[in-house]
C-alpha positions as CSV (number, residue, x, y, z in Angstrom):
1,M,4.5,-35.5,94.0
2,F,5.4,-38.3,91.7
3,G,6.5,-41.9,92.2
4,K,6.1,-44.4,95.0
5,S,5.1,-43.6,98.5
6,F,7.6,-44.5,101.1
7,E,7.1,-45.4,104.8
8,L,9.5,-43.1,106.6
9,I,9.6,-44.6,110.1
10,G,13.4,-44.8,110.8
11,G,13.6,-41.5,112.6
12,A,16.6,-40.5,110.5
13,L,17.2,-40.0,106.8
14,C,20.0,-42.6,106.8
15,L,17.7,-45.2,108.3
16,D,14.8,-44.4,106.0
17,F,17.3,-44.6,103.1
18,A,18.5,-48.0,104.3
19,N,14.8,-49.1,104.5
20,T,14.3,-48.6,100.7
21,V,15.4,-52.2,100.5
22,S,13.2,-54.8,102.2
23,D,14.7,-58.0,103.5
24,Y,18.2,-56.8,102.6
25,Q,19.9,-60.1,103.6
26,A,17.4,-62.3,101.8
27,L,17.8,-63.6,98.3
28,A,14.3,-62.3,97.5
29,R,14.9,-58.8,98.7
30,V,12.7,-56.0,97.3
31,D,14.4,-52.9,96.1
32,H,12.0,-49.9,96.4
33,L,14.4,-47.8,94.3
34,E,13.6,-49.5,91.1
35,F,13.8,-46.4,88.9
36,Y,15.5,-43.0,89.2
37,G,12.0,-41.4,89.7
38,D,11.7,-43.6,92.9
39,L,15.0,-42.1,94.2
40,V,13.7,-38.6,93.6
41,A,10.3,-39.4,95.2
42,F,12.1,-40.8,98.2
43,A,14.3,-37.7,98.6
44,E,11.3,-35.4,98.2
45,Q,9.1,-37.3,100.7
46,A,12.0,-37.6,103.2
47,Q,12.4,-33.8,102.8
48,A,16.0,-34.2,101.7
49,I,15.2,-32.0,98.7
50,P,12.4,-29.4,98.1
51,A,9.7,-30.0,95.5
52,A,11.3,-27.6,93.1
53,A,14.5,-29.5,93.1
54,A,12.6,-32.8,92.6
55,R,10.8,-31.3,89.5
56,R,14.2,-30.1,88.1
57,L,15.8,-33.6,88.7
58,R,12.9,-35.3,86.9
59,R,13.2,-32.9,84.0
60,L,17.0,-33.4,83.8
61,A,16.5,-37.2,83.9
62,G,14.2,-36.9,80.9
63,E,16.9,-35.0,79.1
64,D,19.7,-37.5,80.0
65,P,18.3,-40.9,81.0
66,A,21.8,-42.4,81.1
67,A,23.0,-39.9,83.7
68,A,19.8,-40.6,85.8
69,E,20.6,-44.4,85.7
70,R,24.2,-43.7,86.8
71,A,22.9,-41.6,89.7
72,L,20.5,-44.4,90.7
73,A,23.3,-46.9,90.6
74,R,25.5,-44.7,92.8
75,A,22.6,-44.3,95.3
76,R,22.1,-48.0,95.5
77,D,25.9,-48.5,95.9
78,L,25.9,-46.0,98.8
79,R,22.8,-47.6,100.4
80,G,24.4,-51.1,100.6
81,P,26.8,-50.3,103.5
82,F,24.0,-48.5,105.3
83,S,21.6,-51.5,105.0
84,G,24.2,-54.0,105.8
85,S,25.5,-52.2,109.0
86,F,22.0,-51.4,110.4
87,M,20.5,-54.8,109.9
88,P,22.5,-56.9,112.4
89,P,21.8,-54.5,115.3
90,A,18.2,-54.2,114.4
91,T,17.6,-58.0,114.3
92,A,19.7,-58.8,117.4
93,G,17.0,-57.9,119.9
94,P,17.2,-55.3,122.6
95,P,20.5,-54.0,123.8
96,P,21.8,-55.2,127.1
97,P,21.0,-53.1,130.1
98,R,23.3,-50.2,130.7
99,I,25.8,-50.7,133.5
100,S,26.3,-47.7,135.9
101,R,29.9,-46.9,136.6
102,R,29.4,-44.9,139.8
């Protein structure tokens, strides 16, 4: 396995993907998908792709770095709405108690 190590604690791939940015709403946010290899490492660690696919993607990125950069940019663009929509509920505190309609 190559690249960074990701803390996969969201319980769902979409939440873990959103968590590849720290402090999303802050000016000093940290993007953990700094390079295309980081994206591949995340996908492999999250078991979204098998190790063989990760190796192939790394090889292809070496052959066409511009395509890899475009893929990384698209992934970041996709992640933005996830991060933005998950953050407000996550920071609002616990949900109100459920009301029974019996």
